[in-house]
C-alpha positions as CSV (number, residue, x, y, z in Angstrom):
1,M,2.1,-35.3,-19.4
2,P,5.0,-35.0,-19.0
3,L,6.0,-35.1,-22.6
4,P,9.3,-36.9,-23.0
5,D,8.7,-37.6,-26.7
6,K,9.3,-34.6,-29.0
7,S,6.8,-36.0,-31.4
8,V,4.0,-35.4,-28.9
9,D,2.4,-32.0,-29.4
10,L,0.4,-29.7,-27.2
11,K,-2.9,-29.8,-29.1
12,G,-5.8,-30.3,-26.8
13,R,-3.7,-29.5,-23.7
14,T,-4.5,-26.6,-21.3
15,A,-1.8,-24.4,-19.9
16,L,-2.5,-21.9,-17.1
17,I,-0.1,-18.9,-16.9
18,T,0.1,-16.4,-14.0
19,G,1.4,-12.9,-14.6
20,A,0.1,-13.1,-18.2
21,A,-0.7,-9.4,-18.7
22,H,2.9,-8.5,-19.4
23,G,6.4,-9.8,-20.3
24,I,7.3,-13.4,-20.0
25,G,3.8,-14.5,-18.9
26,R,2.1,-12.9,-21.9
27,A,4.7,-14.3,-24.3
28,T,4.4,-17.7,-22.8
29,A,0.6,-17.7,-23.3
30,F,1.1,-16.9,-27.0
31,A,3.8,-19.6,-27.3
32,F,1.5,-22.3,-25.9
33,G,-1.3,-21.1,-28.2
34,E,0.9,-21.3,-31.2
35,Q,1.4,-25.0,-30.4
36,G,-2.3,-25.7,-30.3
37,A,-2.8,-25.5,-26.5
38,Q,-5.7,-23.8,-24.8
39,V,-4.5,-21.1,-22.4
40,F,-5.9,-19.8,-19.2
41,V,-4.3,-16.5,-18.4
42,T,-4.3,-14.6,-15.0
43,D,-3.0,-11.4,-13.6
44,I,-3.8,-8.7,-11.0
45,D,-3.7,-6.1,-13.8
46,E,-7.3,-6.3,-15.2
47,V,-6.7,-4.0,-18.1
48,G,-3.5,-5.7,-19.2
49,L,-5.1,-9.1,-18.8
50,E,-8.1,-8.2,-20.9
51,K,-5.8,-6.9,-23.6
52,T,-3.8,-10.2,-23.6
53,R,-7.0,-12.2,-23.7
54,A,-8.5,-10.2,-26.5
55,E,-5.3,-10.6,-28.6
56,L,-5.2,-14.4,-27.9
57,E,-8.8,-14.6,-29.1
58,E,-8.0,-12.6,-32.2
59,R,-5.4,-15.3,-33.0
60,G,-8.1,-18.0,-32.7
61,F,-6.6,-19.6,-29.6
62,G,-8.8,-21.2,-27.0
63,V,-8.6,-18.9,-24.0
64,G,-10.0,-18.4,-20.5
65,S,-8.9,-15.7,-18.0
66,K,-9.3,-14.7,-14.4
67,V,-8.2,-11.6,-12.5
68,L,-6.6,-12.5,-9.2
69,D,-4.1,-11.6,-6.6
70,V,-1.5,-14.4,-6.4
71,T,-0.5,-13.5,-2.9
72,K,-3.9,-14.8,-1.6
73,E,-4.0,-18.6,-1.4
74,Q,-7.8,-18.8,-1.7
75,E,-7.6,-16.9,-5.0
76,V,-4.9,-19.2,-6.4
77,T,-7.0,-22.3,-5.4
78,A,-10.1,-20.8,-7.0
79,M,-8.0,-20.0,-10.1
80,I,-7.0,-23.7,-10.5
81,E,-10.6,-24.8,-9.9
82,S,-11.9,-22.3,-12.5
83,A,-9.4,-23.4,-15.1
84,I,-10.3,-27.1,-14.6
85,S,-14.0,-26.3,-14.9
86,E,-13.9,-23.8,-17.7
87,M,-11.3,-25.5,-19.9
88,N,-12.5,-29.1,-19.2
89,G,-9.2,-30.0,-17.5
90,L,-5.8,-28.7,-16.8
91,D,-2.4,-30.0,-17.9
92,I,0.2,-27.3,-17.3
93,V,0.6,-24.6,-14.6
94,V,3.2,-21.9,-15.3
95,S,3.9,-20.0,-12.1
96,N,5.3,-16.8,-13.5
97,A,4.0,-13.8,-11.7
98,G,6.8,-11.9,-10.0
99,V,8.2,-8.5,-9.0
100,S,11.6,-7.0,-8.3
101,V,13.2,-5.2,-5.4
102,A,16.6,-3.6,-5.7
103,G,18.9,-1.9,-3.3
104,P,21.4,-2.6,-0.4
105,A,20.2,-5.5,1.7
106,E,20.4,-3.5,5.0
107,A,18.6,-0.5,3.5
108,V,15.7,-2.1,1.8
109,P,12.6,-1.6,4.0
110,I,11.3,-4.7,5.7
111,E,8.0,-4.1,4.0
112,D,9.7,-4.5,0.6
113,W,11.3,-7.8,1.7
114,R,7.9,-9.1,2.8
115,W,6.3,-7.9,-0.4
116,I,8.7,-9.6,-2.7
117,V,8.5,-12.9,-0.8
118,D,4.7,-12.6,-0.8
119,V,4.6,-12.2,-4.6
120,N,7.7,-14.2,-5.8
121,V,7.6,-17.2,-3.4
122,W,4.3,-18.0,-1.8
123,P,2.3,-18.2,-5.1
124,H,4.5,-21.0,-6.2
125,V,3.7,-22.9,-3.0
126,Y,0.0,-22.1,-3.4
127,A,-0.1,-23.4,-7.0
128,V,1.6,-26.6,-5.9
129,R,-0.9,-27.1,-3.1
130,A,-3.8,-26.5,-5.4
131,A,-2.7,-28.2,-8.6
132,L,-0.6,-31.2,-7.5
133,P,-3.4,-33.2,-5.9
134,Y,-5.4,-32.9,-9.2
135,F,-2.3,-34.0,-11.2
136,R,-1.6,-36.9,-8.9
137,E,-5.2,-38.1,-9.2
138,K,-5.1,-38.1,-13.0
139,G,-1.6,-39.4,-13.1
140,S,-0.1,-36.6,-15.2
141,G,0.5,-32.9,-15.3
142,Y,3.3,-30.3,-15.5
143,L,4.4,-27.5,-13.1
144,V,6.7,-24.8,-14.5
145,H,8.3,-22.5,-12.0
146,V,9.7,-19.2,-13.5
147,A,12.8,-18.3,-11.4
148,S,15.8,-16.4,-12.8
149,A,19.5,-16.7,-13.2
150,A,19.5,-14.8,-9.9
151,G,18.2,-18.1,-8.4
152,I,21.5,-19.8,-9.4
153,L,23.9,-16.9,-9.2
154,G,23.6,-14.4,-6.4
155,A,22.8,-11.1,-8.2
156,P,24.7,-8.1,-7.0
157,A,22.5,-5.4,-5.3
158,L,19.5,-7.6,-5.7
159,S,19.6,-9.6,-2.4
160,A,15.9,-9.6,-1.9
161,Y,15.2,-10.7,-5.5
162,S,17.9,-13.4,-5.3
163,L,16.5,-14.7,-2.1
164,T,13.1,-15.3,-3.7
165,K,14.5,-16.9,-6.9
166,F,16.8,-19.2,-5.0
167,A,13.7,-20.3,-3.0
168,V,11.8,-21.0,-6.2
169,Y,14.7,-23.0,-7.7
170,G,15.0,-25.0,-4.5
171,L,11.3,-25.8,-4.5
172,A,11.3,-26.9,-8.1
173,E,14.4,-29.1,-7.6
174,S,12.9,-30.8,-4.6
175,L,9.6,-31.4,-6.5
176,A,11.5,-32.8,-9.5
177,V,13.3,-35.4,-7.3
178,T,10.1,-36.2,-5.4
179,L,7.9,-36.6,-8.4
180,H,10.3,-38.3,-10.8
181,G,8.6,-41.2,-12.5
182,T,5.1,-40.3,-11.4
183,G,4.0,-38.8,-14.7
184,I,4.2,-35.3,-13.4
185,G,6.9,-33.0,-14.9
186,I,8.7,-30.2,-13.3
187,S,10.7,-27.4,-14.9
188,V,12.4,-24.3,-13.5
189,V,13.2,-21.4,-15.8
190,C,16.3,-19.3,-15.2
191,P,16.8,-16.5,-17.7
192,L,19.3,-13.6,-17.4
193,W,18.2,-10.2,-18.6
194,V,14.9,-10.1,-20.4
195,N,13.4,-6.9,-22.0
196,T,10.3,-6.5,-19.9
197,D,8.8,-3.7,-17.8
198,I,9.7,-5.3,-14.5
199,T,11.7,-2.2,-13.4
200,E,8.6,-0.1,-13.9
201,R,6.6,-2.2,-11.4
202,G,9.5,-3.0,-9.0
203,R,10.7,-1.2,-5.9
204,I,14.1,0.5,-5.6
205,T,16.0,1.7,-2.6
206,V,18.8,3.9,-3.8
207,D,22.3,3.0,-2.8
208,P,23.8,6.2,-1.3
209,D,27.3,5.2,-2.4
210,I,26.1,5.5,-6.1
211,G,24.6,8.9,-5.8
212,M,21.8,8.2,-8.3
213,D,18.2,9.1,-7.5
214,E,15.3,6.6,-7.9
215,S,14.1,8.1,-11.2
216,S,17.6,7.8,-12.7
217,A,18.2,4.3,-11.3
218,R,14.9,3.2,-12.8
219,A,15.8,4.7,-16.2
220,F,19.2,3.0,-16.1
221,G,17.5,-0.3,-15.4
222,R,15.1,0.2,-18.3
223,E,18.0,1.0,-20.6
224,M,20.0,-2.0,-19.5
225,L,17.1,-4.4,-20.1
226,R,16.3,-2.8,-23.5
227,N,20.0,-3.0,-24.6
228,S,21.0,-6.3,-23.1
229,G,17.8,-8.3,-22.6
230,I,16.4,-10.9,-24.9
231,P,12.8,-10.6,-26.0
232,P,10.2,-12.2,-23.7
233,E,9.0,-14.2,-26.7
234,Q,12.3,-16.0,-26.7
235,V,11.7,-17.1,-23.1
236,G,8.2,-18.2,-23.9
237,E,9.4,-20.3,-26.7
238,A,12.1,-21.8,-24.5
239,I,9.5,-22.7,-21.9
240,V,7.3,-24.5,-24.4
241,S,10.3,-26.3,-25.8
242,G,11.4,-27.4,-22.3
243,V,7.9,-28.7,-21.5
244,L,7.8,-30.7,-24.7
245,E,11.3,-32.2,-23.9
246,N,10.4,-32.7,-20.2
247,R,13.5,-30.7,-19.3
248,F,14.0,-29.7,-15.7
249,L,16.4,-26.7,-16.1
250,I,15.3,-24.3,-18.9
251,L,18.0,-21.8,-19.7
252,P,17.0,-19.2,-22.3
253,H,20.6,-17.9,-21.8
254,P,22.8,-21.1,-22.1
255,E,25.8,-19.2,-20.7
256,V,24.1,-19.3,-17.3
257,L,25.2,-23.0,-17.0
258,Q,28.8,-22.0,-17.7
259,F,28.7,-19.3,-15.1
260,A,27.3,-21.8,-12.6
261,Q,30.0,-24.3,-13.4
262,I,32.6,-21.7,-12.8
263,K,31.0,-20.7,-9.5
264,W,31.0,-24.2,-8.1
265,A,34.4,-25.1,-9.4
266,D,35.9,-22.1,-7.5
267,P,33.4,-20.2,-5.4
268,E,35.9,-17.8,-3.9
269,S,37.3,-16.8,-7.3
270,Y,33.7,-16.4,-8.6
271,I,32.7,-14.1,-5.8
272,E,35.8,-12.0,-6.3
273,R,35.1,-11.6,-10.0
274,A,31.5,-10.9,-9.5
275,S,32.4,-8.2,-6.9
276,E,34.7,-6.6,-9.5
277,A,31.9,-6.5,-11.9
278,L,29.7,-4.8,-9.3
279,Q,32.3,-2.2,-8.7
280,S,32.4,-1.5,-12.4
281,Q,28.7,-1.1,-12.5
282,R,28.7,1.3,-9.5
283,R,31.3,3.4,-11.3
284,L,29.1,3.5,-14.4
285,F,26.2,4.5,-12.2
286,G,28.3,7.3,-10.7
287,E,29.3,8.5,-14.1
288,R,25.7,8.6,-15.2
289,S,24.6,10.6,-12.2
290,G,27.5,13.0,-12.4
291,N,29.3,11.8,-9.2
């Protein structure tokens, strides 16, 4: 590791994935397993994690698991140590666990701002602190940071979420520059909409200008992800492909790069167009809520 040669496969490697009970994390575990890697899956959801582990085992994949709270550094450190011990080494760490917070920046409770930073940012730092010394010692390894297109393009009405994803992107880019040529690979993953249950587990502060209650807003979010989102399996496959190619920026939605190029070519125009899109979305919300 890293794996710059596409002819190199993942057989005999070990990949650790956080947030593996659901969505992208779960799909990524299966994608690595399909390539012959052992997987060590973790999540705070014990029931969901056990289901993931059981299905991985049914497929004949080498698997380990650990229930943990990624917001606690000591648990993340213990997770890395357990994976190394149980799986006879560790090659890839996919920091994927994450949550969402939606609503006007000034109205979102400060507790929700702290919560999303605790879940979406600090665990990436903890994983780096725990895994990087091990990777440096053995001279190889790979860190995958799952961010979002909202870490490249400020997402309307998702200020808290964007804050955390920009932080993850910045961490990954800094690590990639710092570790270039050391044998340690870095990737950051920035998908757009993905059909997962993130809206079910996220927190919402209703925008009073829209006139939609929390239940309706959550239902609208579910429908949007279901209709517009790609399957999480597509993201998992993109992650595995990106690791095999030692690619820094993994874009399951290639159009994100085009949007970013438009933004940096003319930031003022981009903000104006994005704002117009937000107003259209608000009108649609209003129509759905009968206002």
